[in-house]
N, C-alpha and C positions, 0 to 999 in steps of 0.2 A: 504493500499499499504506500502510495507516494505521500511524503510528509508535506509537500507544498504543491499546489495545483495551479498552473498558469493558464488562464483562459483568454482567448481572443474574442472581443465583442465587436460585432458589426454595429457601430454606434449610430450609423445613419439609416439603418433599416427599420421600417415600421411606421405606423401612422403618426406616432407622437415622439419620434426620435429627434434629437438625442436625449431629451429630458428623461423619458422613462427608462432608457438604457442606463443612464448614470444613477438615477434614483434606485433602480432595481439592483444594480451592482452594489450600492451602499447597503441596501437591505440584506442582500445575500452575504455580504462581508461580515455582518453581525452573526448570521447563522454559521458561517464557515470561515473562521478567522485565518485559516491556513491558505486561503486562495489569494491570488493576485491577478490583476487585469492588465491587458493591453487593449486600449480603445482605438479602433481604426475609424478615422473620419476627419472632419474639418476641425483643425486645432483651435481656430478662433471661436468656434461655437462650443467646443468641448472643454477648453481650459477653464473658463469661469465656472462652469457647472461642476467640474471635478474639484476645483479649488474650494468650492462651497461645502464640500463633503470631506471633512477631515479624515474620515475613516478610509478614504481612497487616496491619501497623500502619496503613497508609494506606487500608484498606477502610472502606466506609460501611455502616451498618445502617439500614434503613428499617423501622420498627417496624409490626407488625400482629399482632393476636391471632387473626385468622381463618386457618383452614387448610382444605384440601379433603381429606376422607377418601378412602382408597384405593377404597372401594366406592360413593362418591357418584356419582349419575347426572350425566352431562355437562349435561343440560338444567337440573338443579338448580344445578349449579356456575355456569352462565352467568347464571342469574337472581339467585342469592343470594350468590355468593362472589366478586364482582368486587373486593372489598377484601381478599381472601386473599393469602397470600404469593405464590401462583402468579399470581393476577389482577393484582396490582400490579407484579410483575416483568415480565409481558407488556406492560403499559401503559407501562412505562418504555422499552421498545423502540419502541413505537408513537410515543411523544413525541420520540424521538431522544436521550433522556438516556443510554441504554445502546445498545450495538451488537448484543447478542444475549442470549437467555435460555437458561439450562440448568436443567432440572428433572428430578428423579427421581420426581415425583408421579404422580397419576392420569392415565394416557395419554388416556383419552377426554375428560376435562375439559381437558387441555392442548390437544388438537386442537380442541375446540369453542371454547375461549377464544382461541386464536391465530387461528382463522378469523374470529372476531368482531372482534378488535381489529386484527390485522394485515392481514386481508382477502387473498383470493387475487389473484395477479397477473393483470392483464387478459389474457385469452386462455387462462387455465387455469381449467377448471370445477371440478376437485377437487384439493386438495393431496394429497400422498402421503408416506408415511414411507419413507425410504431409509436404508440402513446398509451398512457394509463387510461383506464376506463372505469368510472365509479360504478360499484355494484352494491347490492344489499349486504353482501358478505365482506366487502372491503374494496379491493381493486383488482381489475383484470388488465391484461395487455391485449391490444388489438392492432393488427397490421394486415394489409397495407392500407394506409389512409389517404392515398392519392398520388403516389409516385408512379404507379403503373396502372393505367386505365384498363388495358387489356392484358390478360395473363393466360398462361397455359398451365398444365398440370405440374410441370417441373418447377415453375415459379412458385406455386402454392406450397409445394413440398419444401422447397428451400425456405420460404417464409416461416413454415411451421418450425423448422429447426432453429432459425434465428429467433423466433418468438420464444421457443423453449429455453434457449440460452439467456435471453433477456429476463424472463420470469425467474429463472433459477439464480443467475448471478446478481442481477440488480435488485429484483423484488424479493429475493430470498425464499422462493417457493421451491420446496423439494419435490422433484418429480412432477412438474406442472402438467395439468391436463390440457389437451389441445383439441379444439373443435374447428370445423369448417362451416362458415356462414353459408346457409342454403335456404331455399324456400320451403323446405320440409325436412323432417328427420328420417324419412324412409329412404332406403338405399337407391330406389329407382327414380327418385326425384332430383331435379336440378340439371344444369347444363353438363354436357359430356366431359368437359375438362375438369369440372368440380368432382364429378363421380370418379373420374380417372385418378385424380389426386387422392381421393378418399381410399381407393383400392390400394394405391402405393403406400400410403401412411398405415393402412391396416396391415400390410405385409411387413412393416418395420416395427412391430410391437416391442421387440427387444431394445429398440433404440429410442423410441418416442412413445409417450403416453397419449396416444390418439384415442378419443372417445366418440368420434363420429360427427354427424352434422348437428348444427345448432340454428334455430330460427331467431329472427331479430327480437322477438318479444322475450327471449330467454337470456339475452346478453346481460341485462341489468340484474338478473337473479344470482349472478356470480357462480353458476354451475360449472363454468370452465375458466381456467386461469388464463388461457390464450385463445383468442378468436382470430382465425385466418380468413382473409377475403381478398378479392381483387381490389385495386385502388378505387374503382368507381363505386362499388357497393360499400366499401369501408368508409369512404369519405362521406357518403350520404348518411350512413349510420351515425357517424360522429356528429355531423352538423344537425341531424334530427335530434340527437340526444341533447346537444347544447341548446337547441331551440326549445325543447321540452323543459329543460331545467329552468330556462328564463321564464317560460310561461307559468310554470308552477310557482316559482318564487314571486313573480309579479301578481299572480292571482291571489296568493295568500296575503300579500301586503295589502292589496285592495280590499280583501274580505275583512281583515282585521281593522281596517280604518273606515268601514262602511257605517258603523253606528257606535253610539256610546257604550253599549254592552259589549260589542266586539272589541272595542279599545280596552275596556277593563279586563276582558278575557286575555287580551294580549299581554297585559302586565304580569299575569300569572304564568303565561306560557313563554315569556320573553327568552329565558335561558334556552329552552328546548328549540325555539324558533331560530335563535342565533346559531345553535349547533346544526340545525337543519340547513340553514342558508349556507353555512361554510361547506357542508358536505356536498351541496348541489352547485357550488360556485365553480364555473368552468376555469377560473383563474388558478384554482388549486391544482388542477391537472394540466396546466399549461406546460408545454415543452414536449414536442414530438421529436423522436430520434430517427436519424437516417441510418438504418441497420444494414450491414453488409459492406461497409466501406473500410479502408485502411486508415481510419481516423474517426474521431468522435465529432459529429455535427448535430446540433440540436436546433430545431425550428420553433421559435416562439410565435404565438398568434400575433398578427400584425397590429391588431387593435387593442392589445392588452394594455394594462397599466403597470406601474412599478412592481406591485405585489405579484402579478402574473409573470412578469419578466424575471423576477427573483426566483420564482418556482422553476422556470425553464433553466436558469443557471444551476439550480440544485440538481436537476436531472443530469446535466453535463458533469457536475461534480461526482455524482454517484457512478456514472459510466467510467470516469477516469479512476476513481477511488477503488473500484472493484476490478480494474484491469480487464474490462469487458472485451476489448478488441483482441487481446492476446488469447484469452480463454476461448473466444468464438473461433479464432483461427485453429486452435488445437482441436476443437470439437469437429470442425468441418473436415479436417484431415483424418479424424478417427472414424467418422461415420460414412456410410454409403448413401448418397442422396441422388444417385443417378436414376433416370427414368428408363 
């Protein structure tokens, strides 16, 4: 376990950068005193913000005027924005100067540039986006959440092994259960490549704890530690869950303020409601990991605040602290994941 963790932050990525990046770094520094930061971005904008946070006094600023717009095409970013705050932050991980990158910037550009600079691990054909998913029993891991819109059976099998490693190494789940997201639990249901992936995983019982198909309404029940999907279905599931959480919390807030009696009732339930709101808060689960690369890259939601960005930093810290990349490489070489 590393005594000190050095993170590169894309300080200009996200809707409210660089303010939330600096504020989030300050919050995470309180949680993890052993981390240090290199901020990549406009020094004139960053310097006064960092100087106002005494806890960040030992941080470094690597200046660049270039940024990647939220709507910029990944292909354009790869060709023309290598010296952007995102591009330089990724390259610092490639060179070994920093241990991981955290960015709230353009997701497509981040995936394209991390694949270019960090390269996929040998034996992995496509990296995938993974993130924590709140459930009744605690947390699950879900992938892919948008990196690969179209997948084949081999991709899903590889995602399963990456998800298994993430749940085991980072989440601390012993022998995590793995499920494939499908439109039904019966073997005959679903698209051909999903059924083919299920058959392959079923044949690898000694290497992975595959439990079969899972439907969307079962995800939040926590009956599976890892849920595997193509990026299209996974992203829709994630965004639907986030929208549902916002709906529920907004509705409860409205209900408790609708009358005098409900306001009085809220006073008695305030502690429980506060715990509920925190459990449902998407910011708590902010920080999606690009699994399958030769380096740690964490994507923060572009519209998050400092609290959410600090949580994304915590995900990166855990990935580095538990030496995830090294362990995943060892697992990939030890298991057979060929189709």
